[in-house]
Backbone atoms as SQL, in Angstrom:
CREATE TABLE atoms (id INTEGER PRIMARY KEY, chain TEXT, resi INTEGER, resn TEXT, atom TEXT, x REAL, y REAL, z REAL);
INSERT INTO atoms VALUES
  (1, 'A', 1, 'ALA', 'N', 0.852, -1.099, 0.107),
  (2, 'A', 1, 'ALA', 'CA', 0.109, 0.148, 0.006),
  (3, 'A', 1, 'ALA', 'C', 0.795, 1.432, 0.362),
  (4, 'A', 2, 'GLY', 'N', 2.180, 1.030, 0.803),
  (5, 'A', 2, 'GLY', 'CA', 2.749, 2.304, 1.145),
  (6, 'A', 2, 'GLY', 'C', 3.361, 2.747, -0.665),
  (7, 'A', 3, 'LEU', 'N', 3.928, 1.850, -1.132),
  (8, 'A', 3, 'LEU', 'CA', 4.640, 2.030, -2.365),
  (9, 'A', 3, 'LEU', 'C', 3.268, 2.418, -3.503),
  (10, 'A', 4, 'GLY', 'N', 2.286, 2.093, -3.218),
  (11, 'A', 4, 'GLY', 'CA', 1.214, 2.427, -4.192),
  (12, 'A', 4, 'GLY', 'C', 1.081, 3.843, -3.914),
  (13, 'A', 5, 'ASP', 'N', 0.958, 4.327, -2.700),
  (14, 'A', 5, 'ASP', 'CA', 0.699, 5.690, -2.541),
  (15, 'A', 5, 'ASP', 'C', 1.878, 6.519, -2.791),
  (16, 'A', 6, 'LEU', 'N', 2.916, 6.242, -2.730),
  (17, 'A', 6, 'LEU', 'CA', 4.372, 7.133, -3.381),
  (18, 'A', 6, 'LEU', 'C', 3.880, 7.165, -4.817),
  (19, 'A', 7, 'VAL', 'N', 3.718, 5.896, -5.487),
  (20, 'A', 7, 'VAL', 'CA', 3.970, 5.828, -6.960),
  (21, 'A', 7, 'VAL', 'C', 2.712, 7.152, -7.464),
  (22, 'A', 8, 'LEU', 'N', 1.493, 7.083, -6.785),
  (23, 'A', 8, 'LEU', 'CA', 0.170, 8.014, -7.505),
  (24, 'A', 8, 'LEU', 'C', 0.421, 9.316, -7.007),
  (25, 'A', 9, 'THR', 'N', 1.338, 9.441, -5.593),
  (26, 'A', 9, 'THR', 'CA', 1.744, 10.943, -5.465),
  (27, 'A', 9, 'THR', 'C', 2.419, 11.606, -6.644),
  (28, 'A', 10, 'CYS', 'N', 3.341, 10.716, -7.134),
  (29, 'A', 10, 'CYS', 'CA', 4.458, 11.187, -7.793),
  (30, 'A', 10, 'CYS', 'C', 3.951, 11.190, -9.322),
  (31, 'A', 11, 'THR', 'N', 2.935, 10.613, -10.011),
  (32, 'A', 11, 'THR', 'CA', 2.414, 10.747, -11.201),
  (33, 'A', 11, 'THR', 'C', 0.796, 10.920, -11.125),
  (34, 'A', 12, 'ASP', 'N', 0.178, 10.793, -10.791),
  (35, 'A', 12, 'ASP', 'CA', -1.435, 11.291, -10.586),
  (36, 'A', 12, 'ASP', 'C', -1.765, 12.546, -10.552),
  (37, 'A', 13, 'ASN', 'N', -2.117, 13.249, -11.188),
  (38, 'A', 13, 'ASN', 'CA', -2.667, 14.937, -11.559),
  (39, 'A', 13, 'ASN', 'C', -3.745, 15.048, -10.466),
  (40, 'A', 14, 'LEU', 'N', -4.556, 14.155, -9.950),
  (41, 'A', 14, 'LEU', 'CA', -4.974, 14.430, -8.851),
  (42, 'A', 14, 'LEU', 'C', -4.784, 14.566, -7.465),
  (43, 'A', 15, 'SER', 'N', -3.273, 14.018, -7.392),
  (44, 'A', 15, 'SER', 'CA', -2.504, 14.062, -5.873),
  (45, 'A', 15, 'SER', 'C', -2.338, 15.646, -5.601),
  (46, 'A', 16, 'ARG', 'N', -2.374, 16.079, -4.441),
  (47, 'A', 16, 'ARG', 'CA', -2.277, 17.544, -4.067),
  (48, 'A', 16, 'ARG', 'C', -1.200, 17.679, -3.715),
  (49, 'A', 17, 'ASN', 'N', -0.272, 16.582, -3.565),
  (50, 'A', 17, 'ASN', 'CA', 1.672, 16.930, -3.568),
  (51, 'A', 17, 'ASN', 'C', 1.827, 17.313, -4.675),
  (52, 'A', 18, 'ARG', 'N', 1.608, 16.393, -5.637),
  (53, 'A', 18, 'ARG', 'CA', 2.026, 16.509, -7.227),
  (54, 'A', 18, 'ARG', 'C', 1.776, 17.919, -7.718),
  (55, 'A', 19, 'ARG', 'N', 0.546, 18.334, -7.521),
  (56, 'A', 19, 'ARG', 'CA', 0.074, 19.741, -8.207),
  (57, 'A', 19, 'ARG', 'C', 0.508, 20.278, -7.368),
  (58, 'A', 20, 'PHE', 'N', 0.808, 20.709, -5.852),
  (59, 'A', 20, 'PHE', 'CA', 1.579, 21.545, -4.977),
  (60, 'A', 20, 'PHE', 'C', 2.678, 21.455, -6.026),
  (61, 'A', 21, 'GLY', 'N', 3.741, 20.643, -5.892),
  (62, 'A', 21, 'GLY', 'CA', 5.044, 20.740, -6.596),
  (63, 'A', 21, 'GLY', 'C', 4.965, 21.254, -8.295),
  (64, 'A', 22, 'LEU', 'N', 4.015, 20.845, -8.930),
  (65, 'A', 22, 'LEU', 'CA', 4.093, 21.286, -10.131),
  (66, 'A', 22, 'LEU', 'C', 3.776, 22.961, -10.123),
  (67, 'A', 23, 'ALA', 'N', 3.078, 23.649, -9.499),
  (68, 'A', 23, 'ALA', 'CA', 2.497, 24.769, -9.283),
  (69, 'A', 23, 'ALA', 'C', 4.031, 25.504, -8.849),
  (70, 'A', 24, 'LEU', 'N', 4.747, 25.001, -7.770),
  (71, 'A', 24, 'LEU', 'CA', 5.862, 25.329, -7.279),
  (72, 'A', 24, 'LEU', 'C', 6.931, 25.854, -8.634),
  (73, 'A', 25, 'ALA', 'N', 6.831, 24.718, -9.487),
  (74, 'A', 25, 'ALA', 'CA', 8.093, 24.643, -10.216),
  (75, 'A', 25, 'ALA', 'C', 7.807, 25.642, -11.472),
  (76, 'A', 26, 'ALA', 'N', 5.979, 25.907, -11.697),
  (77, 'A', 26, 'ALA', 'CA', 5.517, 26.562, -12.577),
  (78, 'A', 26, 'ALA', 'C', 5.908, 28.406, -12.156),
  (79, 'A', 27, 'GLY', 'N', 6.415, 28.480, -11.038),
  (80, 'A', 27, 'GLY', 'CA', 6.739, 29.639, -10.280),
  (81, 'A', 27, 'GLY', 'C', 5.768, 30.618, -9.787),
  (82, 'A', 28, 'ARG', 'N', 4.748, 29.666, -9.058),
  (83, 'A', 28, 'ARG', 'CA', 3.648, 30.051, -7.953),
  (84, 'A', 28, 'ARG', 'C', 4.620, 30.524, -6.598),
  (85, 'A', 29, 'SER', 'N', 4.110, 30.965, -5.900),
  (86, 'A', 29, 'SER', 'CA', 4.579, 31.049, -4.652),
  (87, 'A', 29, 'SER', 'C', 3.826, 29.877, -3.896),
  (88, 'A', 30, 'VAL', 'N', 4.494, 29.854, -2.727),
  (89, 'A', 30, 'VAL', 'CA', 3.853, 28.845, -1.992),
  (90, 'A', 30, 'VAL', 'C', 2.210, 28.566, -1.336),
  (91, 'A', 31, 'ALA', 'N', 2.279, 30.316, -1.158),
  (92, 'A', 31, 'ALA', 'CA', 0.726, 30.897, -0.928),
  (93, 'A', 31, 'ALA', 'C', -0.248, 30.501, -1.576),
  (94, 'A', 32, 'GLN', 'N', 0.477, 30.605, -2.911),
  (95, 'A', 32, 'GLN', 'CA', -0.591, 30.555, -4.164),
  (96, 'A', 32, 'GLN', 'C', -0.869, 29.582, -4.360),
  (97, 'A', 33, 'ALA', 'N', 0.177, 28.700, -4.674),
  (98, 'A', 33, 'ALA', 'CA', -0.186, 26.776, -4.760),
  (99, 'A', 33, 'ALA', 'C', -1.501, 26.431, -4.195),
  (100, 'A', 34, 'LEU', 'N', -1.053, 26.872, -2.278),
  (101, 'A', 34, 'LEU', 'CA', -1.927, 26.070, -1.546),
  (102, 'A', 34, 'LEU', 'C', -3.332, 26.741, -1.691),
  (103, 'A', 35, 'ALA', 'N', -3.229, 27.982, -1.899),
  (104, 'A', 35, 'ALA', 'CA', -4.637, 28.858, -2.282),
  (105, 'A', 35, 'ALA', 'C', -5.517, 27.616, -3.733),
  (106, 'A', 36, 'ASP', 'N', -4.580, 27.914, -4.468),
  (107, 'A', 36, 'ASP', 'CA', -5.066, 27.198, -5.650),
  (108, 'A', 36, 'ASP', 'C', -5.709, 25.658, -5.327),
  (109, 'A', 37, 'ILE', 'N', -5.255, 25.161, -4.758),
  (110, 'A', 37, 'ILE', 'CA', -5.456, 23.835, -4.213),
  (111, 'A', 37, 'ILE', 'C', -6.748, 23.637, -3.749),
  (112, 'A', 38, 'GLY', 'N', -7.082, 24.313, -2.684),
  (113, 'A', 38, 'GLY', 'CA', -7.743, 24.871, -1.663),
  (114, 'A', 38, 'GLY', 'C', -8.049, 23.487, -0.499),
  (115, 'A', 39, 'GLN', 'N', -7.032, 22.536, -0.791),
  (116, 'A', 39, 'GLN', 'CA', -7.374, 21.210, 0.150),
  (117, 'A', 39, 'GLN', 'C', -5.575, 21.140, 1.097),
  (118, 'A', 40, 'VAL', 'N', -6.105, 20.359, 1.715),
  (119, 'A', 40, 'VAL', 'CA', -4.980, 20.210, 2.903),
  (120, 'A', 40, 'VAL', 'C', -3.547, 19.380, 1.525),
  (121, 'A', 41, 'VAL', 'N', -2.451, 20.015, 2.040),
  (122, 'A', 41, 'VAL', 'CA', -1.103, 19.246, 1.292),
  (123, 'A', 41, 'VAL', 'C', -0.608, 18.599, 2.133),
  (124, 'A', 42, 'GLU', 'N', -0.567, 17.601, 2.540),
  (125, 'A', 42, 'GLU', 'CA', 0.212, 16.986, 3.754),
  (126, 'A', 42, 'GLU', 'C', 1.751, 16.775, 3.320),
  (127, 'A', 43, 'GLY', 'N', 2.436, 16.646, 2.081),
  (128, 'A', 43, 'GLY', 'CA', 3.729, 17.153, 1.718),
  (129, 'A', 43, 'GLY', 'C', 4.282, 18.537, 2.606),
  (130, 'A', 44, 'TYR', 'N', 3.451, 19.455, 2.500),
  (131, 'A', 44, 'TYR', 'CA', 3.746, 20.776, 2.862),
  (132, 'A', 44, 'TYR', 'C', 4.072, 20.821, 4.630),
  (133, 'A', 45, 'HIS', 'N', 3.080, 20.244, 4.940),
  (134, 'A', 45, 'HIS', 'CA', 3.027, 20.326, 6.412),
  (135, 'A', 45, 'HIS', 'C', 4.462, 19.004, 7.069),
  (136, 'A', 46, 'ALA', 'N', 4.197, 18.009, 6.127),
  (137, 'A', 46, 'ALA', 'CA', 5.350, 16.722, 6.732),
  (138, 'A', 46, 'ALA', 'C', 6.729, 17.417, 6.279),
  (139, 'A', 47, 'ALA', 'N', 6.772, 18.160, 5.587),
  (140, 'A', 47, 'ALA', 'CA', 8.162, 18.963, 5.674),
  (141, 'A', 47, 'ALA', 'C', 8.805, 19.538, 6.786),
  (142, 'A', 48, 'ARG', 'N', 7.836, 20.181, 7.091),
  (143, 'A', 48, 'ARG', 'CA', 8.229, 20.683, 8.652),
  (144, 'A', 48, 'ARG', 'C', 8.409, 20.299, 9.996),
  (145, 'A', 49, 'ALA', 'N', 7.151, 19.163, 9.945),
  (146, 'A', 49, 'ALA', 'CA', 7.556, 17.917, 10.675),
  (147, 'A', 49, 'ALA', 'C', 8.726, 17.319, 10.780),
  (148, 'A', 50, 'VAL', 'N', 9.341, 16.409, 9.542),
  (149, 'A', 50, 'VAL', 'CA', 10.207, 15.960, 9.463),
  (150, 'A', 50, 'VAL', 'C', 11.477, 16.978, 9.814),
  (151, 'A', 51, 'PHE', 'N', 11.416, 18.055, 9.188),
  (152, 'A', 51, 'PHE', 'CA', 13.026, 18.858, 9.817),
  (153, 'A', 51, 'PHE', 'C', 12.503, 19.288, 11.270),
  (154, 'A', 52, 'GLU', 'N', 11.473, 19.173, 11.549),
  (155, 'A', 52, 'GLU', 'CA', 11.794, 19.741, 13.350),
  (156, 'A', 52, 'GLU', 'C', 12.252, 18.628, 14.096),
  (157, 'A', 53, 'VAL', 'N', 11.705, 17.216, 13.563),
  (158, 'A', 53, 'VAL', 'CA', 12.140, 16.409, 14.284),
  (159, 'A', 53, 'VAL', 'C', 13.576, 15.978, 13.902),
  (160, 'A', 54, 'ALA', 'N', 14.006, 15.977, 12.657),
  (161, 'A', 54, 'ALA', 'CA', 15.663, 15.898, 12.621),
  (162, 'A', 54, 'ALA', 'C', 16.567, 16.991, 13.402),
  (163, 'A', 55, 'ALA', 'N', 16.025, 18.198, 13.715),
  (164, 'A', 55, 'ALA', 'CA', 16.679, 18.809, 14.218),
  (165, 'A', 55, 'ALA', 'C', 16.862, 18.517, 15.411),
  (166, 'A', 56, 'ARG', 'N', 15.717, 18.275, 16.058),
  (167, 'A', 56, 'ARG', 'CA', 15.779, 17.916, 17.562),
  (168, 'A', 56, 'ARG', 'C', 16.649, 16.986, 17.804),
  (169, 'A', 57, 'GLN', 'N', 16.533, 15.785, 17.370),
  (170, 'A', 57, 'GLN', 'CA', 17.437, 14.524, 17.145),
  (171, 'A', 57, 'GLN', 'C', 18.975, 15.011, 16.647),
  (172, 'A', 58, 'GLN', 'N', 19.096, 16.077, 16.061),
  (173, 'A', 58, 'GLN', 'CA', 20.194, 16.189, 15.612),
  (174, 'A', 58, 'GLN', 'C', 21.072, 15.232, 14.810),
  (175, 'A', 59, 'VAL', 'N', 19.734, 14.823, 13.761),
  (176, 'A', 59, 'VAL', 'CA', 20.253, 14.239, 12.256),
  (177, 'A', 59, 'VAL', 'C', 20.467, 14.962, 11.401),
  (178, 'A', 60, 'SER', 'N', 21.394, 14.844, 10.416),
  (179, 'A', 60, 'SER', 'CA', 21.837, 15.361, 9.196),
  (180, 'A', 60, 'SER', 'C', 20.958, 14.949, 8.101),
  (181, 'A', 61, 'MET', 'N', 19.732, 15.839, 7.698),
  (182, 'A', 61, 'MET', 'CA', 18.950, 15.689, 6.544),
  (183, 'A', 61, 'MET', 'C', 18.921, 16.601, 5.409),
  (184, 'A', 62, 'PRO', 'N', 20.044, 16.549, 4.644),
  (185, 'A', 62, 'PRO', 'CA', 20.288, 17.966, 3.922),
  (186, 'A', 62, 'PRO', 'C', 19.105, 18.401, 2.643),
  (187, 'A', 63, 'ILE', 'N', 18.353, 17.234, 1.984),
  (188, 'A', 63, 'ILE', 'CA', 17.390, 17.721, 1.576),
  (189, 'A', 63, 'ILE', 'C', 16.307, 18.044, 2.001),
  (190, 'A', 64, 'VAL', 'N', 15.736, 17.457, 3.376),
  (191, 'A', 64, 'VAL', 'CA', 14.697, 17.869, 3.970),
  (192, 'A', 64, 'VAL', 'C', 15.235, 19.227, 4.345),
  (193, 'A', 65, 'GLU', 'N', 16.105, 19.595, 4.695),
  (194, 'A', 65, 'GLU', 'CA', 16.383, 20.726, 4.896),
  (195, 'A', 65, 'GLU', 'C', 16.409, 21.898, 3.713),
  (196, 'A', 66, 'GLY', 'N', 16.806, 21.574, 2.922),
  (197, 'A', 66, 'GLY', 'CA', 16.238, 22.122, 1.454),
  (198, 'A', 66, 'GLY', 'C', 15.205, 22.480, 1.302),
  (199, 'A', 67, 'ILE', 'N', 14.439, 21.316, 1.391),
  (200, 'A', 67, 'ILE', 'CA', 12.660, 21.598, 0.997),
  (201, 'A', 67, 'ILE', 'C', 12.306, 22.340, 2.149),
  (202, 'A', 68, 'TYR', 'N', 12.765, 22.128, 3.435),
  (203, 'A', 68, 'TYR', 'CA', 11.847, 23.395, 4.118),
  (204, 'A', 68, 'TYR', 'C', 12.388, 24.752, 4.097),
  (205, 'A', 69, 'ARG', 'N', 13.869, 24.766, 3.718),
  (206, 'A', 69, 'ARG', 'CA', 14.036, 26.353, 3.477),
  (207, 'A', 69, 'ARG', 'C', 13.581, 26.876, 2.309),
  (208, 'A', 70, 'THR', 'N', 12.945, 26.032, 1.211),
  (209, 'A', 70, 'THR', 'CA', 12.333, 26.420, 0.155),
  (210, 'A', 70, 'THR', 'C', 10.806, 26.921, 0.110),
  (211, 'A', 71, 'LEU', 'N', 10.226, 25.850, 1.051),
  (212, 'A', 71, 'LEU', 'CA', 9.000, 26.229, 1.278),
  (213, 'A', 71, 'LEU', 'C', 8.614, 27.089, 2.275),
  (214, 'A', 72, 'TYR', 'N', 9.311, 27.281, 3.492),
  (215, 'A', 72, 'TYR', 'CA', 9.254, 28.098, 4.951),
  (216, 'A', 72, 'TYR', 'C', 9.982, 29.278, 5.138),
  (217, 'A', 73, 'GLU', 'N', 11.095, 29.195, 4.112),
  (218, 'A', 73, 'GLU', 'CA', 11.798, 30.496, 4.283),
  (219, 'A', 73, 'GLU', 'C', 12.431, 31.095, 3.105),
  (220, 'A', 74, 'ASN', 'N', 11.453, 30.487, 1.735),
  (221, 'A', 74, 'ASN', 'CA', 11.411, 31.247, 0.587),
  (222, 'A', 74, 'ASN', 'C', 12.959, 31.470, -0.245),
  (223, 'A', 75, 'ALA', 'N', 13.960, 30.431, 0.484),
  (224, 'A', 75, 'ALA', 'CA', 15.136, 30.116, -0.224),
  (225, 'A', 75, 'ALA', 'C', 15.090, 29.438, -1.596),
  (226, 'A', 76, 'PRO', 'N', 15.967, 30.455, -2.810),
  (227, 'A', 76, 'PRO', 'CA', 15.779, 29.974, -4.192),
  (228, 'A', 76, 'PRO', 'C', 16.008, 28.644, -4.431),
  (229, 'A', 77, 'VAL', 'N', 15.242, 27.907, -5.391),
  (230, 'A', 77, 'VAL', 'CA', 15.607, 26.780, -5.373),
  (231, 'A', 77, 'VAL', 'C', 16.600, 26.482, -6.300),
  (232, 'A', 78, 'GLY', 'N', 17.225, 27.161, -6.926),
  (233, 'A', 78, 'GLY', 'CA', 18.521, 27.405, -7.709),
  (234, 'A', 78, 'GLY', 'C', 19.493, 27.353, -6.556),
  (235, 'A', 79, 'ASP', 'N', 19.514, 28.281, -5.719),
  (236, 'A', 79, 'ASP', 'CA', 20.371, 27.881, -4.663),
  (237, 'A', 79, 'ASP', 'C', 20.350, 26.756, -3.338),
  (238, 'A', 80, 'VAL', 'N', 19.331, 26.427, -3.116),
  (239, 'A', 80, 'VAL', 'CA', 19.125, 25.208, -2.478),
  (240, 'A', 80, 'VAL', 'C', 19.817, 23.674, -3.276),
  (241, 'A', 81, 'VAL', 'N', 19.308, 24.086, -4.690),
  (242, 'A', 81, 'VAL', 'CA', 20.003, 22.324, -5.806),
  (243, 'A', 81, 'VAL', 'C', 21.333, 22.455, -5.330),
  (244, 'A', 82, 'SER', 'N', 22.108, 24.066, -5.428),
  (245, 'A', 82, 'SER', 'CA', 23.511, 24.014, -5.818),
  (246, 'A', 82, 'SER', 'C', 24.157, 23.786, -4.206),
  (247, 'A', 83, 'SER', 'N', 23.503, 24.276, -3.571),
  (248, 'A', 83, 'SER', 'CA', 24.220, 23.669, -2.224),
  (249, 'A', 83, 'SER', 'C', 23.981, 22.059, -1.886),
  (250, 'A', 84, 'LEU', 'N', 23.146, 21.694, -2.141),
  (251, 'A', 84, 'LEU', 'CA', 23.178, 19.785, -2.324),
  (252, 'A', 84, 'LEU', 'C', 24.100, 19.087, -2.808),
  (253, 'A', 85, 'MET', 'N', 24.287, 20.041, -4.481),
  (254, 'A', 85, 'MET', 'CA', 25.409, 19.415, -5.407),
  (255, 'A', 85, 'MET', 'C', 27.054, 19.556, -5.066),
  (256, 'A', 86, 'THR', 'N', 26.941, 20.665, -4.469),
  (257, 'A', 86, 'THR', 'CA', 28.335, 21.150, -4.030),
  (258, 'A', 86, 'THR', 'C', 28.923, 20.625, -2.832),
  (259, 'A', 87, 'ARG', 'N', 27.940, 20.419, -1.768),
  (260, 'A', 87, 'ARG', 'CA', 28.696, 19.493, -0.414),
  (261, 'A', 87, 'ARG', 'C', 29.515, 18.473, -0.885),
  (262, 'A', 88, 'PRO', 'N', 30.566, 18.273, 0.482),
  (263, 'A', 88, 'PRO', 'CA', 31.916, 17.747, 0.300),
  (264, 'A', 88, 'PRO', 'C', 30.879, 15.869, 0.210),
  (265, 'A', 89, 'VAL', 'N', 31.676, 14.945, -0.531),
  (266, 'A', 89, 'VAL', 'CA', 31.323, 13.689, -0.726),
  (267, 'A', 89, 'VAL', 'C', 31.941, 13.268, 0.734),
  (268, 'A', 90, 'LYS', 'N', 30.700, 12.085, 1.592),
  (269, 'A', 90, 'LYS', 'CA', 31.071, 11.541, 2.349),
  (270, 'A', 90, 'LYS', 'C', 30.098, 10.635, 2.554),
  (271, 'A', 91, 'ALA', 'N', 30.453, 9.736, 3.512),
  (272, 'A', 91, 'ALA', 'CA', 29.595, 8.509, 3.585),
  (273, 'A', 91, 'ALA', 'C', 28.372, 8.856, 4.484),
  (274, 'A', 92, 'GLU', 'N', 26.983, 8.289, 4.284),
  (275, 'A', 92, 'GLU', 'CA', 25.989, 8.845, 4.717),
  (276, 'A', 92, 'GLU', 'C', 25.106, 7.337, 4.629),
  (277, 'A', 93, 'PHE', 'N', 25.139, 7.087, 6.066),
  (278, 'A', 93, 'PHE', 'CA', 24.030, 6.061, 6.155),
  (279, 'A', 93, 'PHE', 'C', 22.907, 6.441, 7.484);
């Protein structure tokens, strides 16, 4: 069931998370995208929750941090991607 949810979230145009991501990619602001969808976008709220738990537990989650910065701190996506791609290579597990 979990894999099916993931596949549908990524591919189905009825997915609120997918529509949210597509709206952001098209240049809409977070507020505009949320308003256009008009329903709860779980991924938006989950991003904050995961970021907060990781920070509290002192777990490094650079992708989650980048998503959080983009959604909640208006960090430019290009800057976030660049910072992820230029991180020093290290073992991560």
